[in-house]
Structure formats: structure tokens, C-alpha cells
C-alpha positions as CSV (number, residue, x, y, z in Angstrom):
1,M,19.7,12.4,39.3
2,A,16.8,13.2,41.5
3,S,14.5,16.0,40.7
4,P,14.3,18.9,43.3
5,A,10.9,19.1,45.0
6,G,8.3,21.5,43.8
7,G,7.7,20.3,40.2
8,R,4.9,18.2,38.7
9,A,5.5,14.4,39.0
10,T,6.1,12.6,35.7
11,S,6.9,9.1,36.8
12,A,5.2,7.5,33.8
13,P,4.7,8.8,30.2
14,L,1.5,10.7,29.8
15,M,-0.3,9.8,26.5
16,G,-2.6,12.2,24.7
17,R,-2.1,15.9,24.0
18,D,-4.7,17.0,26.5
19,E,-3.0,15.1,29.4
20,E,0.6,15.5,28.5
21,P,2.4,18.5,30.1
22,S,4.5,20.7,28.0
23,I,8.2,21.2,28.7
24,F,7.3,24.7,30.0
25,E,4.7,23.4,32.4
26,L,7.3,21.2,33.9
27,S,9.7,24.1,34.3
28,V,10.8,25.1,37.8
29,P,13.2,28.1,38.4
30,G,16.6,26.8,39.3
31,R,16.1,23.3,38.1
32,R,19.0,22.0,35.9
33,A,20.0,19.1,33.7
34,W,23.8,18.4,33.6
35,S,26.4,16.9,31.4
36,F,30.2,16.6,31.8
37,R,32.6,18.5,29.7
38,T,34.3,16.6,26.9
39,T,37.0,19.1,26.0
40,A,39.8,20.9,27.7
41,L,38.7,24.4,26.5
42,P,38.5,27.0,29.2
43,E,35.2,28.4,30.5
44,W,34.8,31.4,28.3
45,T,32.3,34.1,29.3
46,A,29.7,35.6,27.0
47,E,31.5,38.9,27.2
48,E,34.7,37.3,25.8
49,L,33.0,35.4,23.1
50,V,30.2,37.7,21.8
51,P,30.6,41.4,21.0
52,D,28.3,43.8,22.9
53,E,26.1,44.6,19.9
54,H,25.2,40.9,19.3
55,R,24.3,40.0,22.9
56,R,20.7,39.9,24.2
57,D,19.6,42.4,26.8
58,D,17.3,39.9,28.5
59,Q,17.6,36.3,29.6
60,L,16.6,33.7,27.0
61,D,13.2,32.1,28.1
62,L,14.1,28.4,28.3
63,A,12.4,25.7,30.3
64,E,14.3,24.8,33.5
65,V,13.9,21.1,34.0
66,S,15.7,18.1,35.4
67,E,17.6,15.7,33.1
68,R,14.9,13.1,33.8
69,D,12.1,15.3,32.7
70,L,14.0,16.5,29.7
71,V,14.7,13.0,28.5
72,A,11.1,12.0,29.1
73,H,9.8,15.0,27.2
74,V,12.1,14.3,24.2
75,T,11.3,10.6,24.2
76,R,7.5,11.2,24.2
77,L,8.0,13.5,21.2
78,T,9.9,10.8,19.3
79,H,7.0,8.4,20.0
80,R,4.7,10.8,18.2
81,Q,6.7,10.6,15.0
82,Y,6.1,8.3,12.1
83,S,9.1,7.1,10.0
84,V,10.3,4.6,7.4
85,D,11.6,2.5,10.3
86,L,8.1,2.1,11.8
87,G,6.0,1.1,8.8
88,A,4.8,1.7,5.2
89,Y,5.4,5.2,3.9
90,P,3.8,5.1,0.5
91,L,4.4,8.8,-0.3
92,G,4.2,8.8,-4.1
93,S,7.1,10.5,-6.0
94,C,9.1,10.9,-2.8
95,T,10.4,7.3,-2.6
96,M,10.3,7.1,1.2
97,K,11.8,3.6,1.6
98,Y,13.6,1.9,4.4
99,N,17.3,2.7,4.6
100,P,19.6,-0.2,5.6
101,K,21.5,0.4,8.8
102,L,24.6,-1.0,7.1
103,C,24.8,2.2,5.2
104,D,24.7,4.3,8.3
105,R,27.4,2.2,9.9
106,A,29.6,2.7,6.8
107,A,29.2,6.5,6.9
108,A,30.1,6.4,10.6
109,I,33.6,5.0,10.0
110,P,35.8,7.4,11.9
111,G,38.1,8.0,8.9
112,L,35.1,9.3,7.0
113,A,33.0,10.9,9.7
114,S,35.9,12.7,11.4
115,A,37.6,14.2,8.3
116,H,37.5,18.0,8.1
117,P,36.3,19.4,4.8
118,A,39.4,21.5,4.4
119,T,41.7,18.5,4.7
120,P,44.4,18.6,1.9
121,A,44.0,16.0,-0.8
122,A,47.2,14.3,0.3
123,H,45.7,13.6,3.7
124,C,42.2,12.4,2.5
125,Q,43.1,9.9,-0.2
126,G,40.5,7.4,1.0
127,W,37.7,10.0,0.8
128,L,38.7,11.0,-2.7
129,E,38.9,7.4,-3.8
130,L,35.3,6.8,-2.5
131,L,34.0,9.9,-4.3
132,V,35.7,8.9,-7.6
133,E,34.4,5.3,-7.4
134,L,30.9,6.5,-6.5
135,G,30.9,8.9,-9.5
136,S,32.0,6.1,-11.8
137,R,29.2,3.8,-10.6
138,L,26.6,6.5,-10.9
139,C,27.7,7.2,-14.5
140,A,27.5,3.5,-15.2
141,I,24.0,3.4,-13.8
142,T,22.7,6.4,-15.7
143,G,24.7,5.9,-19.0
144,M,26.6,9.2,-18.6
145,E,30.3,10.1,-19.0
146,A,31.1,12.7,-16.3
147,I,29.6,13.8,-13.0
148,T,29.7,16.3,-10.1
149,L,28.7,15.1,-6.6
150,Q,28.5,18.7,-5.2
151,P,24.7,19.5,-5.3
152,P,23.3,18.9,-1.8
153,A,19.7,18.0,-2.9
154,G,17.5,17.2,-5.9
155,A,16.3,20.8,-6.4
156,A,20.0,21.9,-6.3
157,G,20.7,19.3,-8.9
158,E,17.9,20.6,-11.1
159,L,19.3,24.2,-10.9
160,T,22.8,22.9,-11.6
161,G,21.6,21.0,-14.6
162,L,19.9,24.0,-16.0
163,L,23.0,26.2,-15.5
164,L,25.0,23.6,-17.4
165,M,22.4,23.7,-20.1
166,R,22.8,27.5,-20.3
167,A,26.6,27.3,-20.3
168,W,26.6,24.9,-23.1
169,H,24.2,26.9,-25.3
170,Q,26.2,30.1,-24.7
171,S,29.4,28.2,-25.7
172,Q,27.6,27.4,-29.0
173,G,26.5,31.0,-29.6
174,H,22.9,30.1,-29.0
175,Q,20.4,32.5,-27.5
176,R,17.8,30.1,-26.1
177,T,15.0,31.3,-23.9
178,K,12.6,28.4,-23.2
179,V,12.5,25.1,-21.4
180,I,9.7,22.6,-22.0
181,I,8.2,20.6,-19.1
182,P,5.2,18.2,-19.0
183,D,1.9,19.2,-17.4
184,S,2.5,16.4,-14.9
185,A,6.0,17.6,-13.8
186,H,7.2,18.0,-10.3
187,G,6.7,21.5,-8.9
188,T,10.4,22.0,-8.6
189,N,10.8,21.8,-12.3
190,P,9.2,25.1,-13.3
191,A,10.8,26.8,-10.2
192,S,14.2,25.6,-11.3
193,V,13.6,26.7,-14.9
194,T,12.7,30.2,-13.7
195,L,15.8,30.3,-11.4
196,G,17.9,29.2,-14.4
197,G,16.7,32.3,-16.3
198,Y,14.4,30.5,-18.7
199,E,10.7,30.7,-19.6
200,T,8.6,27.6,-18.8
201,V,6.6,26.1,-21.7
202,T,4.2,23.4,-20.7
203,V,3.4,20.4,-22.9
204,P,0.1,18.4,-22.2
205,S,-0.3,14.7,-21.6
206,D,-2.2,12.6,-24.0
207,R,-5.0,10.1,-23.1
208,R,-2.4,7.5,-22.2
209,G,-0.9,9.8,-19.5
210,L,2.3,10.3,-21.6
211,V,3.7,13.4,-23.2
212,D,1.7,14.3,-26.3
213,L,4.3,13.9,-29.0
214,D,2.5,16.0,-31.6
215,A,2.0,18.8,-29.1
216,L,5.7,18.6,-28.2
217,R,6.8,18.9,-31.8
218,R,4.6,22.0,-32.2
219,R,6.4,23.7,-29.3
220,L,9.9,22.9,-30.6
221,D,11.8,25.8,-32.3
222,E,15.2,27.5,-32.0
223,D,14.2,29.3,-28.8
224,V,14.0,26.0,-26.9
225,A,17.0,25.3,-24.8
226,G,15.8,21.8,-23.8
227,I,13.1,19.7,-22.1
228,M,13.0,18.5,-18.5
229,L,11.5,15.0,-18.1
230,T,11.0,12.4,-15.5
231,N,10.9,8.8,-16.9
232,P,8.9,7.0,-15.7
233,N,6.7,10.1,-15.3
234,T,4.8,11.4,-12.3
235,L,1.9,9.2,-13.1
236,G,4.2,6.2,-12.8
237,L,4.1,5.5,-16.5
238,F,7.1,4.9,-18.8
239,E,7.4,7.4,-21.6
240,E,7.1,5.0,-24.5
241,D,8.0,7.7,-27.1
242,I,11.2,8.8,-25.4
243,V,13.6,7.9,-28.2
244,E,11.5,9.9,-30.7
245,M,11.1,12.8,-28.3
246,A,14.9,12.9,-27.8
247,R,15.4,12.9,-31.6
248,S,12.9,15.8,-32.0
249,V,14.5,17.9,-29.3
250,H,18.0,17.3,-30.6
251,E,17.0,18.3,-34.1
252,V,16.3,21.8,-33.0
253,G,19.5,21.9,-31.0
254,G,18.0,21.4,-27.6
255,L,19.2,19.2,-24.7
256,L,17.3,16.6,-22.7
257,Y,17.4,17.0,-18.9
258,Y,16.5,13.9,-16.8
259,D,14.8,14.5,-13.4
260,G,16.0,11.5,-11.4
261,A,13.2,11.5,-9.0
262,N,11.9,8.2,-10.3
263,L,15.2,6.5,-10.9
264,N,14.3,3.8,-8.4
265,A,12.0,2.3,-11.0
266,I,14.7,1.6,-13.7
267,L,17.9,0.7,-11.8
268,G,19.8,-1.9,-13.8
269,V,16.9,-2.2,-16.4
270,T,17.4,0.8,-18.6
271,R,19.5,4.1,-18.5
272,P,18.7,7.7,-19.2
273,G,21.8,7.9,-21.4
274,D,20.4,5.1,-23.6
275,M,17.1,7.0,-23.9
276,G,18.9,10.1,-25.3
277,F,19.3,12.3,-22.2
278,D,22.2,14.8,-22.0
279,I,22.0,15.8,-18.3
280,V,20.9,13.6,-15.4
281,H,20.4,14.5,-11.8
282,M,19.9,11.8,-9.1
283,N,18.3,12.0,-5.7
284,L,20.6,9.8,-3.7
285,H,18.4,10.4,-0.7
286,K,15.5,8.8,-2.5
287,T,17.1,6.0,-4.5
288,F,20.3,5.0,-2.7
289,A,19.6,4.7,1.0
290,V,20.3,8.2,2.3
291,P,17.9,9.2,5.2
292,H,15.1,11.1,3.7
293,G,12.9,13.8,5.2
294,G,13.2,16.5,7.9
295,G,15.0,18.8,5.5
296,G,18.0,16.6,4.6
297,P,20.8,16.1,4.3
298,G,20.2,15.2,0.7
299,A,22.5,14.7,-2.3
300,G,21.7,15.5,-5.9
301,P,24.7,14.6,-8.1
302,V,24.5,15.7,-11.8
303,A,25.9,13.5,-14.5
304,V,26.4,14.6,-18.2
305,Q,27.4,13.4,-21.6
306,G,31.0,14.1,-22.6
307,R,30.4,17.3,-24.5
308,L,29.1,19.0,-21.3
309,A,31.9,17.7,-19.0
310,E,34.0,20.9,-19.2
311,F,31.2,22.9,-17.7
312,L,30.8,20.8,-14.5
313,P,31.0,22.6,-11.1
314,G,34.5,22.3,-9.7
315,P,36.6,21.2,-8.1
316,L,36.0,17.5,-9.0
317,P,37.8,14.5,-7.4
318,V,39.9,12.8,-10.0
319,R,42.4,9.9,-10.2
320,E,45.9,11.2,-10.8
321,G,48.7,8.6,-11.3
322,D,48.6,6.3,-8.2
323,G,46.6,8.7,-6.1
324,Y,43.7,11.2,-6.2
325,S,43.5,15.0,-6.3
326,W,41.1,17.8,-7.1
327,F,40.5,19.2,-10.6
328,T,38.4,22.2,-11.9
329,P,37.2,21.9,-15.5
330,P,38.4,24.7,-17.8
331,R,34.9,26.2,-18.4
332,S,33.4,25.3,-15.0
333,I,30.2,27.1,-14.0
334,G,31.8,27.3,-10.5
335,R,30.8,25.9,-7.1
336,V,27.2,25.0,-6.4
337,H,27.9,24.1,-2.7
338,G,30.4,24.8,-0.1
339,W,33.3,22.3,0.1
340,Y,32.1,19.2,-1.6
341,G,28.4,18.7,-0.8
342,N,26.9,16.4,1.8
343,T,29.7,13.8,1.7
344,L,28.4,11.5,4.4
345,A,25.2,11.2,2.4
346,L,27.5,10.3,-0.5
347,A,29.2,7.6,1.6
348,R,25.8,6.0,2.4
349,A,24.9,5.9,-1.2
350,Y,28.2,4.3,-2.2
351,S,27.8,1.6,0.5
352,Y,24.3,0.9,-0.8
353,I,25.5,0.5,-4.4
354,V,28.4,-1.7,-3.4
355,A,26.3,-3.9,-1.0
356,N,23.6,-4.5,-3.7
357,G,25.8,-4.9,-6.8
358,G,24.5,-4.5,-10.3
359,D,22.1,-7.5,-10.0
360,G,20.9,-6.3,-6.6
361,L,20.0,-2.9,-8.0
362,R,18.0,-4.5,-10.8
363,R,16.1,-6.5,-8.2
364,V,15.4,-3.2,-6.3
365,A,13.6,-1.8,-9.4
366,E,11.8,-5.1,-10.2
367,A,10.4,-5.4,-6.7
368,A,9.4,-1.7,-6.6
369,V,7.5,-2.1,-9.9
370,L,5.9,-5.4,-8.8
371,N,4.7,-4.0,-5.4
372,A,3.2,-0.9,-7.1
373,N,1.3,-3.0,-9.7
374,W,0.0,-5.4,-7.1
375,L,-1.4,-2.6,-5.0
376,R,-3.0,-0.9,-8.0
377,Q,-4.7,-4.1,-9.0
378,R,-5.9,-4.7,-5.4
379,I,-7.6,-1.4,-4.8
380,R,-9.0,-0.7,-8.3
381,G,-12.5,-1.8,-7.3
382,S,-12.6,0.7,-4.4
383,Y,-10.9,3.7,-6.0
384,D,-10.7,5.2,-9.5
385,I,-7.5,4.4,-11.5
386,P,-7.4,7.2,-14.1
387,F,-4.7,5.6,-16.1
388,D,-5.4,1.9,-15.5
389,R,-2.5,0.3,-17.3
390,P,0.7,-1.4,-16.1
391,N,2.7,1.2,-14.1
392,M,6.2,1.4,-12.9
393,H,7.2,2.0,-9.3
394,E,4.1,4.2,-8.4
395,F,0.6,4.8,-9.6
396,V,-2.1,7.4,-9.2
397,A,-5.6,6.5,-7.8
398,S,-8.5,9.0,-7.3
399,T,-11.5,9.5,-5.0
400,R,-13.4,11.3,-7.7
401,S,-16.3,8.8,-7.8
402,L,-16.3,8.4,-4.0
403,K,-16.4,12.2,-3.6
404,K,-19.4,12.4,-6.0
405,A,-21.2,9.6,-4.2
406,T,-20.4,10.1,-0.6
407,G,-18.3,13.3,-0.2
408,L,-15.1,11.4,0.7
409,K,-12.1,13.4,-0.6
410,A,-8.5,12.4,-1.1
411,L,-7.6,14.4,2.0
412,D,-10.1,12.4,4.1
413,V,-8.6,9.1,2.9
414,A,-5.2,10.3,3.8
415,K,-6.2,11.4,7.3
416,R,-8.1,8.1,7.9
417,L,-5.0,6.1,7.0
418,L,-3.2,7.7,9.9
419,E,-5.7,6.0,12.2
420,E,-5.0,2.7,10.5
421,G,-1.3,3.0,11.3
422,F,0.0,4.0,7.9
423,H,1.5,7.1,6.6
424,A,-0.7,8.9,4.0
425,P,0.2,8.8,0.3
426,T,0.8,12.0,-1.7
427,V,-2.5,13.8,-2.3
428,Y,-3.7,16.2,-5.0
429,F,-0.6,15.5,-7.1
430,P,-0.1,15.4,-10.0
431,L,-2.4,18.3,-10.6
432,I,-3.9,16.8,-13.8
433,V,-5.7,14.1,-11.8
434,E,-8.8,15.2,-9.8
435,E,-8.7,14.1,-6.1
436,A,-5.4,12.3,-6.7
437,L,-3.9,9.7,-4.3
438,M,-0.4,8.9,-5.4
439,F,1.0,5.6,-4.0
440,E,4.6,4.4,-4.1
441,P,5.0,1.3,-1.8
442,T,8.7,0.9,-2.8
443,E,10.6,-2.4,-2.9
444,T,11.1,-2.5,0.9
445,E,7.5,-3.4,1.8
446,S,6.5,-7.1,2.2
447,L,3.4,-8.7,0.8
448,Q,1.9,-8.8,4.3
449,T,2.4,-5.0,4.7
450,L,0.9,-4.4,1.2
451,E,-2.1,-6.6,2.1
452,A,-2.7,-4.7,5.3
453,L,-2.4,-1.3,3.5
454,A,-4.9,-2.5,0.8
455,E,-7.3,-3.8,3.4
456,A,-7.2,-0.4,5.2
457,L,-7.9,1.5,2.0
458,E,-10.8,-0.8,1.1
459,R,-12.2,-0.4,4.6
460,I,-12.0,3.4,4.4
461,A,-13.8,3.5,1.0
462,G,-16.3,0.8,2.2
463,E,-17.4,2.6,5.3
464,A,-18.2,5.8,3.3
465,V,-20.2,3.8,0.7
466,E,-22.1,1.8,3.4
467,A,-22.9,4.9,5.4
468,G,-23.7,7.0,2.3
469,N,-21.5,9.8,3.6
470,A,-17.9,10.7,4.5
471,E,-18.4,11.5,8.2
472,E,-15.8,8.9,9.4
473,G,-13.2,10.3,7.0
474,R,-13.9,14.0,7.8
475,A,-13.5,13.3,11.5
476,A,-10.1,11.7,11.1
477,P,-7.6,11.5,12.6
478,R,-9.2,10.8,15.9
479,T,-6.4,8.7,17.5
480,A,-3.4,10.9,16.7
481,P,-1.8,13.2,19.3
482,V,-2.9,16.1,17.1
483,R,-6.3,16.2,15.4
484,R,-6.8,17.4,11.9
485,V,-4.8,20.5,11.1
486,D,-6.1,23.5,9.2
487,E,-3.3,23.4,6.7
488,A,-4.3,26.7,4.9
489,R,-4.4,28.7,8.2
490,A,-1.3,27.1,9.5
491,A,0.6,28.1,6.4
492,R,-0.6,31.7,6.6
493,R,-0.7,32.2,10.4
494,L,1.8,29.8,11.9
495,I,2.2,30.0,15.7
496,P,5.2,27.8,16.5
497,T,5.3,28.7,20.2
498,F,3.8,27.7,23.5
499,D,2.4,30.3,25.8
500,A,1.1,29.0,29.2
501,R,0.7,32.5,30.7
502,P,-2.7,33.3,32.1
503,L,-4.8,35.6,29.9
504,A,-6.9,38.6,31.0
505,V,-10.6,37.9,31.2
506,G,-12.3,38.9,28.0
507,D,-9.1,38.8,26.0
508,E,-10.7,36.6,23.3
509,A,-8.2,37.5,20.6
510,A,-5.2,36.5,22.7
511,A,-7.0,33.4,23.9
512,T,-7.5,32.3,20.2
513,E,-3.9,32.9,19.4
514,A,-2.7,30.9,22.5
515,S,-5.2,28.1,22.3
516,P,-4.3,24.5,21.0
517,A,-6.8,25.1,18.2
518,A,-4.8,28.0,17.0
519,R,-1.5,26.1,17.2
520,F,-2.7,22.8,15.8
521,G,-5.9,23.7,13.9
């Protein structure tokens, strides 16, 4: 459709924030973008659909643009985004790996995508079969005996696991008040412990970067409900004493909870159940090809040993005779999500597991571990490696020495990497490592990509050493649509709006609020 006269011409994409018009600057009163109706519903009026008390008194301030300008605006915004489909995304601990499009296609099958969540069991037998089969495979992968697929994300899985822990202890007549977590744990762990009604007790790491076994034993008593562990841990190191740790926790009547954030490292090689864990949550959106980022949708199933099965959230999909139905365990803790979780995320995970098979899942873990070790060895001369020993799927480097010599910080390296065409790694985590850079290249990156990433990291460190300062790093990113953001101020004074209205002369406060610097740092 042609654009009515009177607006700003946008015949070609305009690159760069300073040159590119906002959607509001393109707005012209009366301009419209159109689409054809796809339903036979009548044209309801606002008065018929919305009660008086819930209607706005004034018109919603939306940009009025043509379809052409709207599409151009949205397309330009998408070109600003970085994703796992564009390049390396070595975000340590988050397992941001490429998701095969096969899995998206499987989840888009009409019989799956079009089913209403309230469909009676008799009319969604295919869905129930998929869920039962997925649960069976996840139990086999983790060494567990029963599972719920309801939790919609990893953090929801953590809380579910802790509620299961509480329900089991109450059934045994235990009055437990504490849950132990390592000092390198994910930030969600202490938050989940608190939400679960427990007190957090921290156990330190030893010089190897592993849980200090003697310190753990000193913290174990009859007030301890359990311990939350990631294995391999957040430093990317396998907890070598896990069997002895499990024995010690079980001796005081506690349970072991497995945070599945790092499950990608051990697929088909070892299982949490074999290590002694009682409860396992999995991040399907990290390990099994569910799109990750942007707030979801995720999936955080929780699997348990048999003695905890009767407490699982219900209803559960089960095989019944020649068909499938729903079943609620007799002592269920109740629902943890509406309907049955993010089922299309579950469908993607199922297709990923079936496509890879058991041997393929093992190769996933082997390649992830190989890639991470290769990268660690490659950059060890340019960056500190606090725990320089064979790692699993991820490792933690540090700019401690670079900062002391040149002022180059972990944040500066992360921002410079954006100029090199790579997403930044996780920075300043885990907290026990000063100036931490946490890399997880995943199994989906080729040797050529790893080589380019390593060269970029070496170049960033080298330019600071040669210049004797970190000016290049502190100025980055210089080529991105948005320059360096003041994260602290953005978190405290976020201004997520655009205001192109003219300001009164001398109105410096308003000018600051409306300026690009205020919006983007």
C-alpha cells in the first residue's frame, strides 16, 4: 500500500541510532496499517465488550503509520538483536545453544499446536502419550523413578523440588529448618530456599573449587532438610566427592536436590540418580532445544526417587490400559502451574531427545566438554584461570591480573566482545571469583567459531597490555546501535518510553529525562 503524503520518507533502512527515526517520529494523524479479518465474529464496540469502569477516558497514544513504515520499523529492530541463530553466545551457566529447527517444526504440528488445554483426555490421547513418553525418557536420563512436567521454568522447578522436600519431611514427622547450598550456587537457589520456607546455610568451596567436604559435615545435623547442588558446579568442575556427600547428607535424614542447570555436561555419561540425588529439576529450555531467552517459555520438570512420587504435583499423565488419562497422586502438593505447563516447550524437548537418541545425547555432552576445555586452554595465557584444571561444559576465567596491570575489567572485555561480533560471556559470576568471565561455548559451536572467539579475546587483552591502559575497553561498544548503558541507573530509574515533544527552554530536568542518555545510559 502507498503511504499518504505528509510523512518522512523511509525508502531505505536507516542505520545508527542518531539517524534512525523512531516510530513516533514517523507518525502522521490518520495514517493506518491494515489487515483482513480472519474470523466471522461481529464487529463488537468497546461499549459492548468493556464495562464503563474499565475503559480509558482518553485515546491511547499510539503511533499512526503505514504498513510499510511499520514493517520497516520492526525489521530494523530485529536487525539490532543478537541471538543463538546469529553466532556464538557463550553465556556461562545459561547454556545458550543453537536450537534445531526440526524441534520447532515438530511443536508446530497442528494436532499439538491447536489443542486446547481443557481438551478431555479421551480427545487428546496423542498429547498424553507424548507427555508420558517424555517423562519416561527424562527419568531414564536422570536416573529417577517418577516425574512431573508441570513447572514452567527452572526457578519454578526449584521451588517445586523444595516443596516436595518439605512434604516428605512432614510425612516423616521431621521438623527441618535448613537447606545447605554451596557458596558458588546460582542466585535462584537461596531465593527458592527462602520461598520454600527454609533457612539458607552456605558451605564454602575448597582450593579445588569443589564443596569443602569437612565444612559440609560440620554443618550437617537434624535441622538440615537437604542440600541443593549443581554437578558439575558453577565453576564448571565435577564434584568429585559427590557420593560421600550424598552418604553424609542421608545419614542425618536429609535429601539431595539436583539443580539441573548444568545437565548438558553429563547427558548419557552419568546420572544424578546414580550420584545419590533424590530430587532433580531439569531446564529443558537450556538442555533440550527449547528457545531460551526473552522470558520464556521455559520448562522445568522435576523428577524424584520412588519414595517421593506420591507428593508430586498433579494431575500427571499416565498410561491406563490401552490409553492414557490423568492421575493425581494421593498426597500431591497440588498444582504448580495452570493446566499442564508449557506443553509446546515439552514437545520441542521430546523431539530433540528422540532425534538424538541415547548415543547422540552422549555426544552432545562430550562435544560441550571438549569445546569448553579447548577454549580454556587457548586463552589461559591472556586471562587468569582461577581453577586451571580439566573442566566440564564451562569454565571461569578472570581479568584480575589485567585489571591490576591496565585497569581492564571483566565488564570492559564483555563490552568489547560486542564490537567483535560475539555475545558477551557471563560476568562477575560466580561471586567467589574476582572479575569473573564465565564461558560456556556449548556443543553447537564449530572449531572455526571457537578460534575466532579466542582470537577476539586475545586481541582485547593484548591491546590493553600494549597500550598500558584499558581505554579501548572502557569506550566499548562503539559500533552497536546503543553505546554503553549505565546498568545501575537503568535498574533504578528505568525510562522505557519515547518522548519527542518539544521542551521548554531551561527545563533541564525534563531534558535529562527525555534525552537518549537518560534512556540508554
